[in-house]
N, C-alpha and C positions, 0 to 999 in steps of 0.2 A: 771410482767404482771398484770393487774387488771382488774377486770371485776365486773361492779354493778349488783347485784342482783335485779329483778322485784318482788317486793313484789304483789301477786294475791290474792285475796278475792273471796274463791270458797265456800263463806256459803251460799250466793245467798238470805241473810236474810238482807242485808246492815250491817252487822256486823263488827267487827275491822279485820285486816288484820291477818294470821295465820302464815305467813313466807315464806321462798323463795321455789320456785318450784324446780330449780336446780341450783349448783353453777359450776363455773369453776375449775378443777382438779389443775390448776396451779394459780388458782388466790390470793393464800394468806389467811390470816384471816381475814373474812369478818368484817365489822366496829362493834364498840360494841353497837351502838344504835340498829342494827339489831338484834344482838343476845339478846336482852333483850326483855322479853316477853310481848306484848302490855298489857298495863293498860285495866282491865275490865272496861267497862261502870258502872259508879256509880247507873244509873237509870236500868240496866239491871238486871234482878231476876236470883237465880239458875235456876228456870224453863227455863226461856228463855235463859239462857246460855246452858243449857244442850240440848237444842232443837235444838239451834244453831250448836253445836258440832255434833250432831246425824246427822242431815241435811248435814253436811259436811264430816263426816267420815262414816256415815252409823248407820243404828239402834243398831246393836248388837256391841255396845263397852259399856265398863265400866269407868264412869265418877269419879273422886275422888273428894272430896270437896275441895282440893287444885287446881282443875281445870285439873288436868292431865287425859291424856285419855288412857285406854289400849284396845286395838284391836287385834284379832286372824287372823293369816294368814296361811292357809292350803298350805303346797308343797308338790306335787305327785311326785314320782318317783323322778328323778337326781335333781329335783329342790332342794329339800331340801340339797343334797351334796353341790349344789353351793352358796347356801346361808350360809352353813358353811363355806365356803372357802372365803366369801366375809368378815365374821365378824370374822376371825381367824386373832390375832395379829401376824405381821409380824417382824423378826429382822432384821436389818440392814444387818447382814451379812448370812441371809438365803433368799432361794429363797421364791417364794409363793407357798404354800403347793398345792400338786396334790393328784393323785390317786381318787379312788372312794368312799373310807371312811374316813371319818374325826372325829377326838373327839369330842364328845358332849360337850359344855361349860356347868358350872355350873349354876344354876336358878340364874335371875337377873343380867346376865352379862352385863356391860355398854359398850356401843359402842357409838363412838364419843368421843367427848370434844377435849379440845385442844390439848394434848399429844396422840391421837388415832395413833395407828400405823398398823389398820386394813385398808382392801380397801374400805369397806362402812363406816367405822367411818371418814377417810378423806375425802371422800366426804361431809359428812354432815358438817364439816368445823365450828367447834365449838359446834354446837347442841349435845347432848345427851340422849340416849334412853335406858331402861333397857329391856333386850331378855330374855325370858326363852324358851328353846327349847325343844321339846319331839320329839324324832325321829321317835318311831312306834307309834304314836296316833291313827291311825286308820289302820287295815289290811283286807282288801278287799277279802275275802277267804268265799267259801260255798256258794254263791250266782250265779245263772247260769241268764243267757242272757234271755233263754227260757227253758221251758220244754223241753229236748231233746227226751222225750219216749212219747210225747203225738203225738197220731197219727192224730188228726185233726188240728193239730198248724199249720198255713200256713208261717210261719217264724220259720227256725233251727238255733241252736247257739250252740257253745261249752261252758260248764259251766266253771267258772274262778278256779283257782287251791283251793284245798281245805286245803292243807298244809301252814302253817304259813312262812314257809322257801322260798316258789315259788310265794308266792300272793303279789299283789301290794302292796305297803304301801304308808301312807299319814301322813306326819309330820305335826305337830302343831309349831307355834311360836307365842308367846306372846308378845307384845310389847307395853311399857308403856314408855310416855313422854310428856311435854308440848305440846299442839297443834301446835307451830310452828316447834318443832322438830319432831312429827310425820308426819308434811306434809315434811319435808325435807327427812323423811327416807323414805316414800312412794315415792316421786321425783326420789330418788337416787335408789331405788329398780326397779322403772320400766325402767330404764336405760338398765338392765340386763334382764329383763322379757317381758316387752310389747313392747321395743324397738329392738328387735332380728331381723335383717333383714328378710325378708321372698322372696320367689321366686313364681311365677305364672308360671306353667307349662303347656303350649297346645300340646298336641299330637294329630296328625291327620294320622290314619293308611288308608292308600288306598291300595285295593286289585283288581288286573286285573286277570279273568279269562277268557281266550280264547279256546275253545274245537271246534274241528270237526271230522267228521267221515263220512266216504263212506265205503260203502257194495253193494256187488253185491251175486244174489243168483240164484239158476234154481231149477223148479219145472214142473211136467207134470201139463197139464190142468186137469185132475183128477186123481186118484190113479191107473185105470185101463188103462190109457192112455199111452203108449211110448212115448218117446220125438222122437225117431228115428223108424221107422215101414216100412221093405220092404215089400213092396205089391208083390213081386213075389215068389212062392213058392220053385223055386230052388235055393235060394243062402244060402249060409253057416251062415251068419249072419241074422236071421229072425228080430230081433229089439232090441233096447237099452233103457233103462229106467234109467235115473240119476237123481237123488233126494237130490242136494245141495240146500236145502233152504236157505234164507238170515237169517245170524246171525245179531239181531237185537243189534245195537252198543249201549254202554252206554256213554250218554253225560251228565256232570254233576254228578248226582246221581239216575237218572233213565235212564231204557232205552227207544229207540226211538221206537215207534211203527207203525208210518206212513210208508206205503209202496207205491212204485211207480212200478206198474205191467205193463208190455208188454206182450202181447199174440202173439206169432208168429207161423208161419206155412206155409207149401208149399209143394208140390211135385216135386223131381229132379230126374229123370230116377230110378222110382219106388220106391224111397226112401220119404216118408212122414214125415215132422219136425212138430211137434205140442207140443209146450212148453209154458211157463209161465217163462219171465224175471224177476226177482226182483232187482231194484235198488233203492238205497236210500242216500241220503247226508244231513247231518245236520249240522249247526253251532250255537254256544253258546258263548254269549260274556255277562260277568259279572262284573260289578264296585260296590265293597263293600266298604264301608266307615266309619270309627267312629271317633269320635273326643272328647276325653276324657280332663277335665279341673281340676287342682287341685292347692292349693298353699301350700308350702311346707316351713319349716323355712332354713335359711342358714347351708348346711351341712348335712340336714335330706336326708331321703329317701322317694321317690315318687314312689309308687308301682301302677301301671297300669295293668289291667286286663280284657279283654274280653275275656270270653272263653264260649263254647258250650259243652254241656253235650251229648256226642254221644256214643250209646250203640255198646257194642262188645260182641257179643254171644261167650260163652264158652260150648263145647260140652262134654257131660259125658257119657262114656259107661260103663254099667253095667258089673259084672263079666263075664256073659254068652257071652256078645259082642253081644247080640242080640238087644237090645234096646238102643236108643240114648236120651240122654235127654239133654237140651239147657237152659244155665242160661245165664241171659243178665247182663253186666257190665258195667258201666257208665264210660267214662274216659274224661276229659277236652280237649277241642281242640280248640285253638284260638290263642291270642295273650298275652304275658306276657311280663311286661317290667319294670324295676327298675332304676331310674334315681336319682342320686346325685347332686345338684347343688351348686356349690361354686361361691361367689361373689369374685372377684379379680379386686383390685382396686375401682373404682366409676360406670363405665358402662359395664364391662364386666362380663361373668360368665363362669365359668369351668362345663364342664357337664360330668360324669362319665355317660354310658349306657350301659345298659345289656338288650338286646332284645330277646327273645324267640317266633317263629312263630312256630306253628305247623297247619297242616289242612290235609284234605282228599284227596287224590290224585287217589285212585281206590277203586275197590272191589275185594277180592279174591273169587274165585268160592270154597267155601266151603262147605260142607255138615253139617248139612241139611239145613242152612242158609248162604248167603254170609257174608263175615267178610271184615269191612272197612279197608284200608290200609291209613296209615297216615305218612308223612314227617314233618321233624323238621329243622326249619333255625333259627341260633344263630347269633347274631351281639354283638360285645362287642368294645367299642371306648372310649375315652375321647377326647373333643375338647375344644377349647375356642371360645367363641361367644359373640358378642356385644349384648346388651339388645334390646330385640324385634326382633332380627334378626333371621333367621329361617335354623335350621339343616336338611338336608335331607340326609337318609340314604336310598339309591337304591341298585341294584344289587341282590336282594333276589330273584333270577327266578329259576323256575324249569320247565322241559320239559319233558313230557313223551308221547311215541309212542308205541301203540300195533297194531300187525298186525299178523291175523290169517288167514289161509288159506285152504281149505279141497277139495280135488281132485282127479280123477281116476288116476291111476299112468299111465305115458307115455302120453294118450289123455289129461290130462290136461295141458301138458307143450306145445301143438300144438299152435302156433300163431293164434288169433283170434278166430279158433274153439276151441281153449281150453276153450273158455268162457262156452261153453254148458257142461263141464264134470268137473268146479270146481265153488266154492263158496269164496269170498275174504271179509275181513273186516278189513278196519282200522281206527283207534283211535288216534288223536293228542290232547294232553293238555297242555295250556302254562299259568303258572301262575306267577304273579309279583307282589310283596308287595314293599312298599315304606311306610318310616316313614318322617313326617312334626314334627318338634318341635321345640317349639318356646318358649323360657323362659322370662319374664319381670320381671324386680327389682319393688315390690311392693312400692311406694313412697306415697301412698294414704291412710296412717294409720294415721292420724293427727284427728282433731276433725271433727264431721258431717258437711257436706256442710251447710252453711247458719248459723253456728253460730255465735254468737255476745258475747262468753266468752274471745275473746281475744282483 
């Protein structure tokens, strides 16, 4: 199989062509006339040639008198290991080298040429460049993102590691060659670094919270007025005072303070009824949504977190046990999710999803301040999904019901009339969380819209 290479002039100054952008891996050796370096225009001076090459490859290049160009490439983290695998010579009876560490080649290593056995050299198909690789050219240690001790700083961050063993490292690759060879080298390198598939992940978190409360209470008209008063003086029971006021229910995070009061009274065969009946019903419906969006490379980890720092009190009692001090500790509550997308085929995506949802479900009546009660729900799944289709994770539902009752023994159990001798409170909360996850394979990574360079 053969494939003609398209020569593309990227100088932008009307100069001669500088070589192919990419070659087919199975296309054989390119024609001899393509491998020959274009002859320099006799009317072009050395200054004009240098200006053309700096426009093409960047201003920070070294141009030799023979026209060869030396350019530096900084490779951070695992990119350096990948680069060493690409330029390593592979024997026919040995597999492609693996692992996280690779031997450093000697300075001036030849990559490419007709007899090249490396992955990157075979992609150059006849072109040849010299590579000098410096593994730990720069170690990013001792520099903090911000000053963590600055009290007035609005942004906080963790300083980078100060020891060289764990600090991030940046490698340097110096590549020299004729302009056509360097152009082919950059085109081949782009297939591994710039052309890695990427996936856009859109996550919509929907949380529904429904709460309702019903409470009844009883209290006299004033503190000195009994609820039941015997107007006759010859009875065994002269009066009865029942004080069971309404217990304000908590709906959401704060108690309901609005009260419905009914003042009742009457005289029945020398018994006088005088009381205030308190009744309260409350309903609360909340719909909380968040929709983060981010792009991640194929096989990478997309971490999404929407957290709220909630204060949790911690009580401390001194040795004598008479004084109580309270410290406030903040804990994160919200949604944490890790998504690992992997492209399967051409239009399908494998999603590995780890979701963790925490929320405040109530408050404990602790002294001297109340303490929040949190619940955590976790979902772990792996699914196959078509491009731009939406995955819905539901069923993360929690229900809570609290009932409290205060009453006079025996009298509070009398049907209907027992309301005069008791107070009740019922609170019910229902929370549902849903995740809507939509992957999209990014295909619009070419030249900007409206470009005339093609």
